[in-house]
N, C-alpha and C positions, 0 to 999 in steps of 0.2 A: 283226207287222204284215203285212198283205197289200195289195198294190196291184192295182187293177182297171183295166185299160186296154183292154178288149175291146169291139169294136163289130161288129155284123152288117150293116152297110149294103150290102155287096156280095152279100148272100144271094140265092139263087135263089128262095127262098120268102118268107114274111113276116118281114122283119127285125125288126119289133116283137116278134113271138112268139119269135123266136130270142134277141133281147136279153133278154126277160123270163125265158125258161127258163135262159139262161146266168147271169143275175143271181141267180135263185132257187137254182140249183145252187151258185154261188160262195158265197152267203150261208150255205147249209146246210153246205157244206164248212168254211167259216170257223168256224161255231159248233162243229162236231164237232171241229175241230182246236184249239179253244180260242184262236183268234186274238183278240188284244186290241183290234185296230183295223183297219178297212178304210179305205184311202185310195182314193177314187173320183174320176176325172177325168170330170166330166159336161159339160153344156152350158148356156149362158146362156138366159135367158128364163123367163117365167112366164105363167100365164093360159090362156085358152081358144084363143088364136089362134096356137099354136105349130105349126111344121112337124111332120110325122110323126117325123122323126129326133130333134128336140128333145123332143117328148113322150115318146119312148122313153127318152131320157137321163134325163128327170125321173122316169120310172117306175122305172128301175133304181136311181136314187138313193133313192127312197122305199123300195124293197125292202130296200136295205142299211140305211137308217135304222130300219126296223121289224124288222130281223132279230135284234135283241138284242145285236149286236156294235157297239161304238162306231164311228161312221163319220165320217170327214172327207170332205166333198164339195167339190171345187174345181169351180166352174162357169166354163168358159172359152169364149172364142170360138175361132176356128181357131188351130191351133198351126202357126206358120210356122218351118220349119227347113230348112237346106240339104238338098236331096234330096227334099223333100216336094212333092206336087202343089201344095199351097197356096203354097209358096215360088216354084215355077215360074210360077204364075199371077200372083202379085203382082209378080215380077220382070219379066214380059212387059208388064204394065200400066204399070209405072214407066218402062220403056224406050220405050213407044209413046205414052203419054198425058201431056201436060204438066200437065193438070188433070183430076180426075175427081170427079163429084158422085154421091151415092147417089139412087136413085129415091125418090119420095114414100112408097112402101110400106115402106121400111126403118124400122122403129120399135123394134127390140130395144134396150133400155137396156143399157149396159155398165158400170153402177155399181150399188151396193147401195142407192142412194137410192130410197125408195119414194114420193116425191112425184109 
Protein backbone atom coordinates (compact mmCIF):
# COMPACT_ATOMS: atom_id res chain seq x y z
CA UNK A 1 0.00 0.00 0.00
CA UNK A 2 1.27 3.48 -0.82
CA UNK A 3 -0.03 6.75 0.62
CA UNK A 4 0.02 9.93 -1.46
CA UNK A 5 -0.03 13.18 0.52
CA UNK A 6 1.88 15.48 -1.85
CA UNK A 7 0.65 18.90 -3.03
CA UNK A 8 2.46 21.53 -5.10
CA UNK A 9 0.50 24.62 -3.99
CA UNK A 10 3.61 26.61 -3.11
CA UNK A 11 5.20 25.98 -6.47
CA UNK A 12 6.96 28.84 -8.23
CA UNK A 13 5.64 27.48 -11.54
CA UNK A 14 2.26 25.98 -12.44
CA UNK A 15 1.23 23.93 -9.42
CA UNK A 16 -1.41 22.19 -11.55
CA UNK A 17 1.27 20.91 -13.95
CA UNK A 18 3.54 19.90 -11.06
CA UNK A 19 0.63 18.09 -9.34
CA UNK A 20 -0.17 16.29 -12.61
CA UNK A 21 3.46 15.24 -13.22
CA UNK A 22 3.92 14.11 -9.62
CA UNK A 23 0.68 12.10 -9.73
CA UNK A 24 1.62 10.45 -13.02
CA UNK A 25 5.11 9.62 -11.74
CA UNK A 26 3.73 8.20 -8.50
CA UNK A 27 1.13 6.10 -10.35
CA UNK A 28 3.80 4.73 -12.72
CA UNK A 29 6.13 3.91 -9.81
CA UNK A 30 3.27 2.22 -7.94
CA UNK A 31 2.46 0.04 -10.98
CA UNK A 32 6.13 -0.84 -11.47
CA UNK A 33 6.54 -1.73 -7.80
CA UNK A 34 3.36 -3.83 -7.94
CA UNK A 35 1.70 -1.77 -5.22
CA UNK A 36 -1.74 -3.23 -4.48
CA UNK A 37 -3.43 -0.02 -3.36
CA UNK A 38 -2.90 3.75 -3.47
CA UNK A 39 -4.47 5.76 -0.67
CA UNK A 40 -4.96 9.36 -1.79
CA UNK A 41 -6.00 12.32 0.31
CA UNK A 42 -7.78 14.60 -2.17
CA UNK A 43 -10.22 17.47 -1.78
CA UNK A 44 -13.97 18.05 -1.67
CA UNK A 45 -16.03 19.32 -4.55
CA UNK A 46 -17.23 18.38 -7.99
CA UNK A 47 -18.36 20.10 -11.14
CA UNK A 48 -17.13 22.98 -13.28
CA UNK A 49 -16.90 25.70 -10.63
CA UNK A 50 -14.00 24.38 -8.56
CA UNK A 51 -10.96 26.42 -7.62
CA UNK A 52 -7.71 25.64 -9.42
CA UNK A 53 -6.33 23.71 -6.45
CA UNK A 54 -9.49 21.59 -6.06
CA UNK A 55 -9.56 20.86 -9.81
CA UNK A 56 -5.95 19.75 -9.46
CA UNK A 57 -6.81 17.43 -6.55
CA UNK A 58 -9.63 15.91 -8.61
CA UNK A 59 -7.29 15.42 -11.57
CA UNK A 60 -4.67 13.61 -9.46
CA UNK A 61 -7.41 11.37 -8.05
CA UNK A 62 -8.52 10.56 -11.61
CA UNK A 63 -4.91 9.79 -12.60
CA UNK A 64 -4.66 7.31 -9.73
CA UNK A 65 -8.06 5.71 -10.43
CA UNK A 66 -7.12 5.24 -14.10
CA UNK A 67 -3.61 3.94 -13.30
CA UNK A 68 -4.58 0.29 -12.98
CA UNK A 69 -3.72 0.33 -9.26
CA UNK A 70 -6.68 0.03 -6.88
CA UNK A 71 -7.15 3.50 -5.40
CA UNK A 72 -8.92 4.69 -2.27
CA UNK A 73 -9.58 8.41 -2.49
CA UNK A 74 -10.51 10.33 0.65
CA UNK A 75 -11.94 13.73 -0.21
CA UNK A 76 -11.53 16.05 2.72
CA UNK A 77 -11.93 19.66 3.61
CA UNK A 78 -9.06 21.37 5.42
CA UNK A 79 -7.19 19.25 7.89
CA UNK A 80 -6.91 21.03 11.20
CA UNK A 81 -4.24 19.92 13.62
CA UNK A 82 -2.06 21.58 16.22
CA UNK A 83 0.80 23.34 14.47
CA UNK A 84 -0.94 23.69 11.09
CA UNK A 85 -1.74 27.05 9.54
CA UNK A 86 -5.40 25.99 9.35
CA UNK A 87 -5.42 25.34 13.10
CA UNK A 88 -3.87 28.74 13.80
CA UNK A 89 -6.45 30.51 11.61
CA UNK A 90 -9.42 28.71 13.17
CA UNK A 91 -8.03 29.35 16.68
CA UNK A 92 -7.66 33.08 15.96
CA UNK A 93 -11.20 33.27 14.58
CA UNK A 94 -12.67 31.46 17.59
CA UNK A 95 -10.84 33.75 20.00
CA UNK A 96 -11.90 36.97 18.23
CA UNK A 97 -15.35 36.28 16.75
CA UNK A 98 -18.35 35.21 18.85
CA UNK A 99 -20.31 34.35 15.65
CA UNK A 100 -19.21 33.82 12.06
CA UNK A 101 -21.31 33.28 8.97
CA UNK A 102 -20.08 32.17 5.58
CA UNK A 103 -20.41 34.32 2.48
CA UNK A 104 -23.19 33.52 -0.02
CA UNK A 105 -20.64 32.17 -2.52
CA UNK A 106 -19.68 29.26 -0.22
CA UNK A 107 -21.49 26.36 -1.85
CA UNK A 108 -19.22 23.30 -1.53
CA UNK A 109 -21.24 20.41 -0.14
CA UNK A 110 -19.53 18.42 2.58
CA UNK A 111 -21.57 15.26 2.27
CA UNK A 112 -21.91 12.55 -0.35
CA UNK A 113 -25.56 13.43 -0.88
CA UNK A 114 -26.07 14.14 -4.59
CA UNK A 115 -29.46 15.87 -4.32
